[in-house]
KOLGU-4560 file (N, C-alpha, C; in nm, 3 decimals, padded with zeros to 5 digits):
<recs>
<n_xx: -03.172 n_yy: -02.432 n_zz: -00.258 ca_xx: -03.227 ca_yy: -02.499 ca_zz: -00.377 c_xx: -03.308 c_yy: -02.611 c_zz: -00.338 mol: A seq: 1 type: ALA>
<n_xx: -03.429 n_yy: -02.634 n_zz: -00.406 ca_xx: -03.505 ca_yy: -02.742 ca_zz: -00.374 c_xx: -03.507 c_yy: -02.829 c_zz: -00.508 mol: A seq: 2 type: THR>
<n_xx: -03.459 n_yy: -02.957 n_zz: -00.494 ca_xx: -03.448 ca_yy: -03.037 ca_zz: -00.609 c_xx: -03.541 c_yy: -03.157 c_zz: -00.576 mol: A seq: 3 type: ILE>
<n_xx: -03.654 n_yy: -03.159 n_zz: -00.642 ca_xx: -03.757 ca_yy: -03.257 ca_zz: -00.609 c_xx: -03.827 c_yy: -03.323 c_zz: -00.723 mol: A seq: 4 type: SER>
<n_xx: -03.848 n_yy: -03.454 n_zz: -00.708 ca_xx: -03.933 ca_yy: -03.528 ca_zz: -00.802 c_xx: -03.873 c_yy: -03.534 c_zz: -00.951 mol: A seq: 5 type: ASP>
<n_xx: -03.748 n_yy: -03.550 n_zz: -00.963 ca_xx: -03.683 ca_yy: -03.550 ca_zz: -01.094 c_xx: -03.628 c_yy: -03.684 c_zz: -01.125 mol: A seq: 6 type: ASN>
<n_xx: -03.607 n_yy: -03.712 n_zz: -01.246 ca_xx: -03.538 ca_yy: -03.849 ca_zz: -01.296 c_xx: -03.396 c_yy: -03.800 c_zz: -01.359 mol: A seq: 7 type: SER>
<n_xx: -03.294 n_yy: -03.855 n_zz: -01.293 ca_xx: -03.167 ca_yy: -03.840 ca_zz: -01.349 c_xx: -03.112 c_yy: -03.972 c_zz: -01.409 mol: A seq: 8 type: PHE>
<n_xx: -03.059 n_yy: -03.963 n_zz: -01.538 ca_xx: -03.007 ca_yy: -04.083 ca_zz: -01.598 c_xx: -02.872 c_yy: -04.052 c_zz: -01.667 mol: A seq: 9 type: ASP>
<n_xx: -02.777 n_yy: -04.118 n_zz: -01.620 ca_xx: -02.638 ca_yy: -04.110 ca_zz: -01.688 c_xx: -02.555 c_yy: -03.993 c_zz: -01.653 mol: A seq: 10 type: GLY>
<n_xx: -02.566 n_yy: -03.952 n_zz: -01.528 ca_xx: -02.464 ca_yy: -03.845 ca_zz: -01.493 c_xx: -02.374 c_yy: -03.895 c_zz: -01.391 mol: A seq: 11 type: TYR>
<n_xx: -02.259 n_yy: -03.839 n_zz: -01.383 ca_xx: -02.164 ca_yy: -03.889 ca_zz: -01.275 c_xx: -02.228 c_yy: -03.874 c_zz: -01.150 mol: A seq: 12 type: ARG>
<n_xx: -02.287 n_yy: -03.769 n_zz: -01.106 ca_xx: -02.371 ca_yy: -03.754 ca_zz: -00.986 c_xx: -02.493 c_yy: -03.669 c_zz: -01.026 mol: A seq: 13 type: ALA>
<n_xx: -02.600 n_yy: -03.713 n_zz: -00.982 ca_xx: -02.728 ca_yy: -03.636 ca_zz: -01.018 c_xx: -02.725 c_yy: -03.498 c_zz: -00.957 mol: A seq: 14 type: ALA>
<n_xx: -02.683 n_yy: -03.482 n_zz: -00.830 ca_xx: -02.669 ca_yy: -03.352 ca_zz: -00.776 c_xx: -02.539 c_yy: -03.348 c_zz: -00.694 mol: A seq: 15 type: VAL>
<n_xx: -02.457 n_yy: -03.245 n_zz: -00.727 ca_xx: -02.336 ca_yy: -03.219 ca_zz: -00.646 c_xx: -02.337 c_yy: -03.069 c_zz: -00.604 mol: A seq: 16 type: SER>
<n_xx: -02.365 n_yy: -03.042 n_zz: -00.478 ca_xx: -02.381 ca_yy: -02.910 ca_zz: -00.431 c_xx: -02.274 c_yy: -02.883 c_zz: -00.320 mol: A seq: 17 type: ALA>
<n_xx: -02.220 n_yy: -02.754 n_zz: -00.326 ca_xx: -02.113 ca_yy: -02.715 ca_zz: -00.247 c_xx: -02.155 c_yy: -02.580 c_zz: -00.195 mol: A seq: 18 type: SER>
<n_xx: -02.145 n_yy: -02.555 n_zz: -00.055 ca_xx: -02.177 ca_yy: -02.432 ca_zz: 00.017 c_xx: -02.317 c_yy: -02.371 c_zz: -00.029 mol: A seq: 19 type: LYS>
<n_xx: -02.414 n_yy: -02.469 n_zz: -00.038 ca_xx: -02.546 ca_yy: -02.432 ca_zz: -00.071 c_xx: -02.643 c_yy: -02.475 c_zz: 00.040 mol: A seq: 20 type: ALA>
<n_xx: -02.759 n_yy: -02.427 n_zz: 00.046 ca_xx: -02.862 ca_yy: -02.468 ca_zz: 00.119 c_xx: -02.956 c_yy: -02.553 c_zz: 00.030 mol: A seq: 21 type: THR>
<n_xx: -02.979 n_yy: -02.682 n_zz: 00.065 ca_xx: -03.049 ca_yy: -02.770 ca_zz: -00.024 c_xx: -03.166 c_yy: -02.850 c_zz: 00.042 mol: A seq: 22 type: VAL>
<n_xx: -03.268 n_yy: -02.885 n_zz: -00.029 ca_xx: -03.362 ca_yy: -02.984 ca_zz: 00.001 c_xx: -03.360 c_yy: -03.066 c_zz: -00.119 mol: A seq: 23 type: VAL>
<n_xx: -03.337 n_yy: -03.200 n_zz: -00.103 ca_xx: -03.323 ca_yy: -03.282 ca_zz: -00.217 c_xx: -03.423 c_yy: -03.413 c_zz: -00.184 mol: A seq: 24 type: ILE>
<n_xx: -03.532 n_yy: -03.431 n_zz: -00.245 ca_xx: -03.628 ca_yy: -03.524 ca_zz: -00.215 c_xx: -03.701 c_yy: -03.581 c_zz: -00.331 mol: A seq: 25 type: THR>
<n_xx: -03.732 n_yy: -03.712 n_zz: -00.326 ca_xx: -03.820 ca_yy: -03.780 ca_zz: -00.421 c_xx: -03.762 c_yy: -03.800 c_zz: -00.570 mol: A seq: 26 type: GLY>
<n_xx: -03.626 n_yy: -03.795 n_zz: -00.580 ca_xx: -03.564 ca_yy: -03.806 ca_zz: -00.707 c_xx: -03.526 c_yy: -03.958 c_zz: -00.737 mol: A seq: 27 type: ASN>
<n_xx: -03.525 n_yy: -03.987 n_zz: -00.865 ca_xx: -03.493 ca_yy: -04.114 ca_zz: -00.914 c_xx: -03.357 c_yy: -04.110 c_zz: -00.984 mol: A seq: 28 type: THR>
<n_xx: -03.260 n_yy: -04.183 n_zz: -00.954 ca_xx: -03.128 ca_yy: -04.166 ca_zz: -01.020 c_xx: -03.079 c_yy: -04.311 c_zz: -01.075 mol: A seq: 29 type: ILE>
<n_xx: -03.041 n_yy: -04.312 n_zz: -01.202 ca_xx: -02.988 ca_yy: -04.437 ca_zz: -01.265 c_xx: -02.870 c_yy: -04.403 c_zz: -01.344 mol: A seq: 30 type: THR>
<n_xx: -02.788 n_yy: -04.498 n_zz: -01.371 ca_xx: -02.660 ca_yy: -04.498 ca_zz: -01.442 c_xx: -02.576 c_yy: -04.382 c_zz: -01.397 mol: A seq: 31 type: ARG>
<n_xx: -02.540 n_yy: -04.371 n_zz: -01.265 ca_xx: -02.453 ca_yy: -04.279 ca_zz: -01.210 c_xx: -02.326 c_yy: -04.343 c_zz: -01.166 mol: A seq: 32 type: PHE>
<n_xx: -02.222 n_yy: -04.258 n_zz: -01.129 ca_xx: -02.095 ca_yy: -04.308 ca_zz: -01.098 c_xx: -02.067 c_yy: -04.289 c_zz: -00.951 mol: A seq: 33 type: GLN>
<n_xx: -02.050 n_yy: -04.384 n_zz: -00.869 ca_xx: -02.009 ca_yy: -04.364 ca_zz: -00.729 c_xx: -02.115 c_yy: -04.332 c_zz: -00.639 mol: A seq: 34 type: GLY>
<n_xx: -02.146 n_yy: -04.207 n_zz: -00.625 ca_xx: -02.257 ca_yy: -04.145 ca_zz: -00.538 c_xx: -02.348 c_yy: -04.060 c_zz: -00.614 mol: A seq: 35 type: THR>
<n_xx: -02.471 n_yy: -04.092 n_zz: -00.593 ca_xx: -02.573 ca_yy: -04.015 ca_zz: -00.669 c_xx: -02.600 c_yy: -03.875 c_zz: -00.625 mol: A seq: 36 type: GLY>
<n_xx: -02.595 n_yy: -03.842 n_zz: -00.499 ca_xx: -02.612 ca_yy: -03.706 ca_zz: -00.445 c_xx: -02.498 c_yy: -03.677 c_zz: -00.348 mol: A seq: 37 type: ILE>
<n_xx: -02.418 n_yy: -03.565 n_zz: -00.380 ca_xx: -02.320 ca_yy: -03.521 ca_zz: -00.292 c_xx: -02.349 c_yy: -03.378 c_zz: -00.254 mol: A seq: 38 type: ILE>
<n_xx: -02.341 n_yy: -03.361 n_zz: -00.117 ca_xx: -02.361 ca_yy: -03.232 ca_zz: -00.059 c_xx: -02.238 c_yy: -03.203 c_zz: 00.033 mol: A seq: 39 type: VAL>
<n_xx: -02.167 n_yy: -03.095 n_zz: 00.004 ca_xx: -02.058 ca_yy: -03.050 ca_zz: 00.085 c_xx: -02.072 c_yy: -02.904 c_zz: 00.142 mol: A seq: 40 type: LYS>
<n_xx: -02.042 n_yy: -02.900 n_zz: 00.272 ca_xx: -02.034 ca_yy: -02.761 ca_zz: 00.331 c_xx: -02.160 c_yy: -02.677 c_zz: 00.316 mol: A seq: 41 type: ASP>
<n_xx: -02.286 n_yy: -02.741 n_zz: 00.328 ca_xx: -02.398 ca_yy: -02.666 ca_zz: 00.318 c_xx: -02.414 c_yy: -02.552 c_zz: 00.419 mol: A seq: 42 type: SER>
<n_xx: -02.470 n_yy: -02.440 n_zz: 00.380 ca_xx: -02.485 ca_yy: -02.319 ca_zz: 00.466 c_xx: -02.583 c_yy: -02.342 c_zz: 00.575 mol: A seq: 43 type: GLN>
<n_xx: -02.687 n_yy: -02.421 n_zz: 00.556 ca_xx: -02.779 ca_yy: -02.476 ca_zz: 00.656 c_xx: -02.781 c_yy: -02.619 c_zz: 00.656 mol: A seq: 44 type: GLN>
<n_xx: -02.850 n_yy: -02.691 n_zz: 00.756 ca_xx: -02.856 ca_yy: -02.829 ca_zz: 00.743 c_xx: -02.917 c_yy: -02.885 c_zz: 00.622 mol: A seq: 45 type: PRO>
<n_xx: -02.849 n_yy: -02.983 n_zz: 00.551 ca_xx: -02.896 ca_yy: -03.031 ca_zz: 00.430 c_xx: -03.012 c_yy: -03.134 c_zz: 00.453 mol: A seq: 46 type: ALA>
<n_xx: -03.111 n_yy: -03.124 n_zz: 00.376 ca_xx: -03.230 ca_yy: -03.220 ca_zz: 00.397 c_xx: -03.229 c_yy: -03.315 c_zz: 00.261 mol: A seq: 47 type: HIS>
<n_xx: -03.204 n_yy: -03.433 n_zz: 00.281 ca_xx: -03.195 ca_yy: -03.533 ca_zz: 00.160 c_xx: -03.272 c_yy: -03.657 c_zz: 00.201 mol: A seq: 48 type: VAL>
<n_xx: -03.390 n_yy: -03.676 n_zz: 00.143 ca_xx: -03.471 ca_yy: -03.787 ca_zz: 00.188 c_xx: -03.555 c_yy: -03.834 c_zz: 00.075 mol: A seq: 49 type: TYR>
<n_xx: -03.593 n_yy: -03.966 n_zz: 00.075 ca_xx: -03.689 ca_yy: -04.019 ca_zz: -00.015 c_xx: -03.649 c_yy: -04.032 c_zz: -00.162 mol: A seq: 50 type: GLY>
<n_xx: -03.515 n_yy: -04.053 n_zz: -00.175 ca_xx: -03.443 ca_yy: -04.063 ca_zz: -00.312 c_xx: -03.429 c_yy: -04.208 c_zz: -00.344 mol: A seq: 51 type: ASN>
<n_xx: -03.418 n_yy: -04.246 n_zz: -00.459 ca_xx: -03.393 ca_yy: -04.387 ca_zz: -00.500 c_xx: -03.292 c_yy: -04.389 c_zz: -00.607 mol: A seq: 52 type: THR>
<n_xx: -03.192 n_yy: -04.453 n_zz: -00.589 ca_xx: -03.076 ca_yy: -04.482 ca_zz: -00.684 c_xx: -03.061 c_yy: -04.622 c_zz: -00.734 mol: A seq: 53 type: ALA>
<n_xx: -03.049 n_yy: -04.645 n_zz: -00.857 ca_xx: -03.032 ca_yy: -04.778 ca_zz: -00.907 c_xx: -02.894 c_yy: -04.798 c_zz: -00.985 mol: A seq: 54 type: THR>
<n_xx: -02.828 n_yy: -04.895 n_zz: -00.944 ca_xx: -02.688 ca_yy: -04.916 ca_zz: -00.997 c_xx: -02.648 c_yy: -05.065 c_zz: -00.984 mol: A seq: 55 type: SER>
<n_xx: -02.574 n_yy: -05.099 n_zz: -01.083 ca_xx: -02.509 ca_yy: -05.244 ca_zz: -01.076 c_xx: -02.392 c_yy: -05.243 c_zz: -00.987 mol: A seq: 56 type: ALA>
<n_xx: -02.342 n_yy: -05.143 n_zz: -00.954 ca_xx: -02.216 ca_yy: -05.122 ca_zz: -00.869 c_xx: -02.248 c_yy: -05.149 c_zz: -00.719 mol: A seq: 57 type: ASP>
<n_xx: -02.211 n_yy: -05.252 n_zz: -00.661 ca_xx: -02.237 ca_yy: -05.291 ca_zz: -00.515 c_xx: -02.173 c_yy: -05.187 c_zz: -00.412 mol: A seq: 58 type: ALA>
<n_xx: -02.082 n_yy: -05.111 n_zz: -00.475 ca_xx: -02.015 ca_yy: -05.013 ca_zz: -00.388 c_xx: -02.091 c_yy: -04.865 c_zz: -00.397 mol: A seq: 59 type: ARG>
<n_xx: -02.177 n_yy: -04.859 n_zz: -00.490 ca_xx: -02.255 ca_yy: -04.731 ca_zz: -00.511 c_xx: -02.314 c_yy: -04.682 c_zz: -00.378 mol: A seq: 60 type: ALA>
<n_xx: -02.339 n_yy: -04.549 n_zz: -00.369 ca_xx: -02.403 ca_yy: -04.486 ca_zz: -00.256 c_xx: -02.507 c_yy: -04.397 c_zz: -00.307 mol: A seq: 61 type: ARG>
<n_xx: -02.616 n_yy: -04.375 n_zz: -00.242 ca_xx: -02.719 ca_yy: -04.290 ca_zz: -00.272 c_xx: -02.673 c_yy: -04.151 c_zz: -00.237 mol: A seq: 62 type: VAL>
<n_xx: -02.632 n_yy: -04.120 n_zz: -00.105 ca_xx: -02.609 ca_yy: -03.992 ca_zz: -00.064 c_xx: -02.481 c_yy: -03.988 c_zz: 00.015 mol: A seq: 63 type: VAL>
<n_xx: -02.406 n_yy: -03.860 n_zz: 00.002 ca_xx: -02.295 ca_yy: -03.838 ca_zz: 00.094 c_xx: -02.308 c_yy: -03.688 c_zz: 00.124 mol: A seq: 64 type: ASP>
<n_xx: -02.336 n_yy: -03.672 n_zz: 00.252 ca_xx: -02.345 ca_yy: -03.533 ca_zz: 00.308 c_xx: -02.231 c_yy: -03.507 c_zz: 00.399 mol: A seq: 65 type: VAL>
<n_xx: -02.159 n_yy: -03.399 n_zz: 00.365 ca_xx: -02.035 ca_yy: -03.369 ca_zz: 00.430 c_xx: -02.071 c_yy: -03.221 c_zz: 00.487 mol: A seq: 66 type: GLN>
<n_xx: -02.084 n_yy: -03.213 n_zz: 00.625 ca_xx: -02.122 ca_yy: -03.080 ca_zz: 00.682 c_xx: -02.251 c_yy: -03.104 c_zz: 00.751 mol: A seq: 67 type: GLY>
<n_xx: -02.319 n_yy: -02.989 n_zz: 00.780 ca_xx: -02.437 ca_yy: -02.989 ca_zz: 00.861 c_xx: -02.554 c_yy: -03.066 c_zz: 00.782 mol: A seq: 68 type: PRO>
<n_xx: -02.608 n_yy: -03.166 n_zz: 00.859 ca_xx: -02.720 ca_yy: -03.247 ca_zz: 00.793 c_xx: -02.841 c_yy: -03.229 c_zz: 00.880 mol: A seq: 69 type: SER>
<n_xx: -02.958 n_yy: -03.221 n_zz: 00.809 ca_xx: -03.092 ca_yy: -03.222 ca_zz: 00.877 c_xx: -03.153 c_yy: -03.361 c_zz: 00.855 mol: A seq: 70 type: GLY>
<n_xx: -03.257 n_yy: -03.369 n_zz: 00.788 ca_xx: -03.322 ca_yy: -03.503 ca_zz: 00.765 c_xx: -03.261 c_yy: -03.568 c_zz: 00.652 mol: A seq: 71 type: VAL>
<n_xx: -03.185 n_yy: -03.680 n_zz: 00.679 ca_xx: -03.110 ca_yy: -03.753 ca_zz: 00.578 c_xx: -03.159 c_yy: -03.901 c_zz: 00.603 mol: A seq: 72 type: VAL>
<n_xx: -03.263 n_yy: -03.946 n_zz: 00.536 ca_xx: -03.322 ca_yy: -04.077 ca_zz: 00.562 c_xx: -03.402 c_yy: -04.120 c_zz: 00.448 mol: A seq: 73 type: GLU>
<n_xx: -03.448 n_yy: -04.254 n_zz: 00.453 ca_xx: -03.528 ca_yy: -04.313 ca_zz: 00.352 c_xx: -03.481 c_yy: -04.297 c_zz: 00.203 mol: A seq: 74 type: GLU>
<n_xx: -03.348 n_yy: -04.296 n_zz: 00.185 ca_xx: -03.273 ca_yy: -04.281 ca_zz: 00.057 c_xx: -03.250 c_yy: -04.434 c_zz: 00.022 mol: A seq: 75 type: ASN>
<n_xx: -03.296 n_yy: -04.487 n_zz: -00.086 ca_xx: -03.284 ca_yy: -04.641 ca_zz: -00.118 c_xx: -03.190 c_yy: -04.661 c_zz: -00.226 mol: A seq: 76 type: VAL>
<n_xx: -03.100 n_yy: -04.758 n_zz: -00.211 ca_xx: -03.029 ca_yy: -04.803 ca_zz: -00.324 c_xx: -03.082 c_yy: -04.945 c_zz: -00.371 mol: A seq: 77 type: TRP>
<n_xx: -03.096 n_yy: -04.950 n_zz: -00.505 ca_xx: -03.154 ca_yy: -05.068 ca_zz: -00.570 c_xx: -03.047 c_yy: -05.121 c_zz: -00.658 mol: A seq: 78 type: GLU>
<n_xx: -03.024 n_yy: -05.252 n_zz: -00.646 ca_xx: -02.929 ca_yy: -05.315 ca_zz: -00.735 c_xx: -02.997 c_yy: -05.355 c_zz: -00.864 mol: A seq: 79 type: GLN>
<n_xx: -02.932 n_yy: -05.315 n_zz: -00.981 ca_xx: -02.974 ca_yy: -05.328 ca_zz: -01.110 c_xx: -02.954 c_yy: -05.464 c_zz: -01.151 mol: A seq: 80 type: LYS>
</recs>
């Protein structure tokens, strides 16, 4: 799945993928809980880059990749 250039507002996690092959890039995430993008046990290395997450929670994370990872960079967390 390719998830690109979207705006997510008010979801627990904008993307939560398990056992999938994903490319997630250029998305904007606001009002999420905990981690904005979660990828677990992808079939191929997961590529997650260029995403921006905005949260008032100082413990919030933009990305959590568990399993094979490819390009996982330039994901930005901005404090609200």
